[in-house]
N, C-alpha and C positions, 0 to 999 in steps of 0.2 A: 726193360727195353723202352726207348723213347722214340716216338715218331711224330714229328710236328706237321700238322696239316694247314696251319695258318699263322701268320705273323702280322701284328698291327704296330705301326709306328705313329706316335703322336708327338708333334712338335709343340711344346708348351712354353708360354711366357709367364713366369711367376713374379709378381711384384714383391719386392723385399720390404720388410718392416722399416729398415734404415738402409741408406746407400752403403755399399761396401767398396772400399778403396784399397788398392795395393799399388806397387810400383808400376803395374801395367796400366792403371787408370781406375776410374770410378764407374760402378754399375748401379742401376736402380731396379733392374729386373734380372732374373736368371732365366736364360733360355736353355732348355734341356729336351732330350728325347725320352719318352716313356715307351718301353717295348713290352708288348703282350704277345706271348706265344701260346698256342692252344693245341691240345691233343684231344680231339673229341670235345667233350663238355668241360674238360679240365684246363685251366689256364695258369700261367706263371708270369710274373711281372719283374721287369728290370729297368735300369735307367742308364742312359748315356749322357752325362752332364758336360757335354763338350763346349757349351757356351756359344755365344753368337759370333765372337771374334777370335782370331788365331793368336792370342797373346800368351795365355798360360800353356796352351798346347797348339800344335800345328793343325789339329782337327777343330772343326766347328760343327754345330748341329746340322748345317747344310751338307758338309762333306761326309759326315757320318751317316746321314740319312741316305745319301747316294750309295755309299759302300754297302750298307745293310740291304738296301732294296735291290741293287743290281748285281751284287756279288755274294754276300753271305746267305741270303735266302735261297739262292740257287744251289748252295752246298748242303743246306739242312732240310729244306722242305720236302716232305714225303719220303725222307730217307730214314732208315732205322739205325739207332745207335745204342750200344750196349750200356754205356754210362757216360758221365760228364767228361771223363778223360778222352773217351772216343770222340765225343762231340767237339771238344776243344781242339784236338789234334786235326780235325777235319778243316779247321780254319787256318792251319799253319801256312798254307800256300799263299795267303794274303799277307803281304808285307806291311808292317806298321799298322796304322789305323786301330790302335789299341783300344780307344774308347768305343769305337763302333763294335768291335768284337766283344768288349766287356759288357755293354748294354744287353746284347743278345745272350751271352753266357750267364749273366745274372738272372735273366728271365728263365732260362732253361734250368738253372739251379733251383729256383723257386718251384718250378713245375716238378722237378725231380723229387724235391722234399715233399710236395703235396701228394705226389703219387705214392710215396713211401709212408705218408702220414706221420711225418716227423718234423720237428722244427728245423729251420735252415741251419742254425748253429750246430745242431747235432750232425747234419749232413757233412759239415765242414770239419768236424772233430773238435768243436769248441768245448771248453771245460768250465768257463766262468758263468756264474749266474748274474753277474753285473759287471759293468766296465766303468772305470774311473774316467770322468769327463773333464776335458779342458775346453777352453774357448779361444777362438781366433778373432781378434779385433782389428778391423781395418784402420787405415790412416784417417784421422779425424780432422775437422776444420780447425780446431785449436788444441793445444796441449791440455787445456782445462777440460775440454770435451772428452778427451781420452781418459783422463783421470776419473771423470764421472762414470764413463762406461766400465772402467775397471772396478770401481767401487760397487757398481750395480752387479757386475758379474761375480765378484767375491761374495757379496751378500746372498746371491742365489745359490752359492755352494760350489761353484766351479773350482777345481783343484789345481789348474794350471792356466795361466794367462799367456797367450802368444800375441805379440804386437807386430804389425807390419812396419818395415822400415824402408827408406829409400834415401837417396842423396838429399841432404838438408833436413831430413826427419829421421835422425838416428841417434848419435851419441848423446846430445843434450836431452832428447826425449827419454832415452833409457835411464839417464842419470836422474831425471825428474821422477820417473815411475819408480825407480829403485829407492829413492829417498822417501817416497810416499808409502811404498810397500817393501820395507827392508828385508823381510824374510819370506815373502810369498814366492812360490815357484813361477819363474818367469823365463820366457824364451822369445827370440825375435826371428822374423822371417823376411828375407830380402827379395825372394822370388827372382834371384839372379841379377839384381840391379847393380852390382859392383864389379870392379876389375881387380886383377891380381895386385896391381900397384896400390890398392886401397888397404893393404894388409895391416898398416899401422892403426887404422880405425878399428879393426877387429881385435888387434892387440890391446887397444884401449878398453874395449868392451870386456876383456877378461876380468877386470876388477869388480864388475857388477854381478858376478857369480850367476850367470845365466845357465839354465838347463842345457840350452843348445843355441846355435846360430844355424838357422835353416836356409839352405840354398843361397849362400852368399854370392857365388859366381855363376857364370853362364852354364846353361843346362847341358851343353855337350862337351864339357872339359873336366875330366876326372883328374888329370895330371895337376892342374893348377889348384884344385881343391886339396889334393894330397900335399902340395907344397905349402899351402896356407895352413893346413891342419898341423904341420910340423912347427909353425911359427907361433901358434896360439894354444892356450890351455883349454878354452871353451870347446866342447865337442861340436864338430860340424855335423849337421844332419842333412842328408840329401833327399830331395823331393823330385823336382823335374828331371834330374839326371837319371833317375831309376825308372826305366820304361819296360824292363824285362828282368827275368832271372839272371840273364847274362850280364846285364848292367850292374846288378847287385853284386854278383860274383867278382867282376872286375874292380868295382869300387872298393870292396873289402880287401882284395889282393893288393891294390895300390895304396891302401890306407888313406883313401880320399875322404873318409868320414868315420865317425864313431857311433853314429845312430842313423837309422833309415826310417823314413816315413813311407809306409805302404798304403797306396791308394789303388784299390782294385780296378777302378776305372782307368787309371793311368797306365797300368801294367798289362792290360789285356784280359782282365777278368779274375774271378775268384781262384781258379786253380793255379794260375801263375802267381797270384798273391800268396797263396798257401805255400808254394814252393819257395818263394823268397823268405817267408816267415821261417820255414824249416831250416833253410841254409843259414840265416842269421842266428837262429837259436843255437845251432850246432857250433857256430863260430863266436858265440857270446857277444853278439852285436844287438843292443836293445832296439826294438822296433815299436812303432805306434801307428795307429790307423788315422790317416788324414781324410779330409773331405773336400768337395768342390761345390759347395752351396747346393747339395742335392735336395730334392724334395724328400718327403717321408719314405718313398719307395727305396731310393738309393741309400738313405740314412739307415733303414732297417737292414739292408744288405751289409752295410759297414759295421753295424752292431754285431751281426752274426760272425763276420770275419774277425772282429776285435775280441771275440770270446775265446779265441785260440790262446794257449798258455804263454806263447812268446811275446804277446803284446803287453809289455810290462810298464810302459809309460802312458800317461793320460792321453786319451784320444781327442782328436778334433771333431768329436761327435757331440753336438749340443742339442738342446731341446728344439722341437719343431718351431715353437713360438719365438725362438731367438732370431729366426730369419723370416718366417712366414706367418701372416695373420690367420690364414686358412690353409691347412695342409691338405694333401689328397689321400691321407690315410686316417683310419679310425680304429683304435685310439691313436692320437698323435704321440710322438716321442716326448717323454717328460723327464725332467731331472729330479732325482730324489734329494731329500734334505742333506744327505751325507755326500753329495757330489757325484753320485753314480747314476747310471742308466741301466735299468733292468734288461736282461737278455730275454726276448720273448720265448715263451714255452709253447705257444700255439703252433699249429701246423704251418709250414712254409715260412714266409717272411714275418708272420706274426701279427698281422693287422688286416682289416678289411680295406679294400680300395674304394674310395668315394668317386665313382665314375662321373657323377654329376659335376663334381668339383673339377675333375680333369677336363670335362667338356667346357667348363667356363673359361679355362686357361688355354684351350687348344687353339693353335695358330693354323695347323694343318693335320690331316689324318690320312693314312693310307693303309689298306689291308691287302696283304699279298697271300694268295692261297694257290 
């Protein structure tokens, strides 16, 4: 039985080691919400990585904070829940706002694992002791800078490189990268920057033997993705288009993609993510675990999720030091020499929370009880 008597929301602004640029624009800091739920003296931690601006998602840290404070807390505080499924279903009346829900449900999952004195991965049904790690590289100032970032990443052991593309930074860049790294596992991510009439560009990308083209078209159009997938050989992977189990089901029925990127923050939390994983596994659709510049807290939640057996492709879960000079967990997430990240075996998310570090990055704090 779970009964939450307080919930803390922290708005953090985390400086990045390097700027990160996508087709949405460039960021130098990641803004995120850290959620702490408590039952007596026991606490669980989650993260809502909604960012400051509504570009990747319609949600922001500001809208998510409002939804959590004024709606979610009223549904969960001082109520008794038999399990996480019961808790998750209690939020079904709130439409959308998947990241707000996810941040709270992650914290509740951590708390549940701590109560049961088991690792979070075990709570989810994870079977892997380590996950294969890939890395996502943003748009760089010059092609030469990108090549240097890739060389550095390959030398560190990452098993898949994903590069961001946009209009004017696409075909020639992929050709250059493939010439420099002819056999390395490579994918591209457009973040919905293209239109259906750009299909010839994606047809041209076929010759570079990419693992996938992620989210080439707008996030709310499954039909045009299905039409594009018929025209090209390279598998389309959907990201922003998949906000729920229903979206995944429809995408697979329409043949809009051959791969799905599962981000628990994007789909409303771990339970929805697990259901998507199970459905894709049943339908032989490869999945992998993506990230949204999470701090160590969200990163550990993603590692636990990626330990499930259906996550067969390299994850976008890299070492803490890839993004942040100082993380808010101890120990930080690290990359093994063989390109894997170990799945924690400690209770809960598997690391200590450095609350003094959280305090340093805190923009605002609210405690609801």
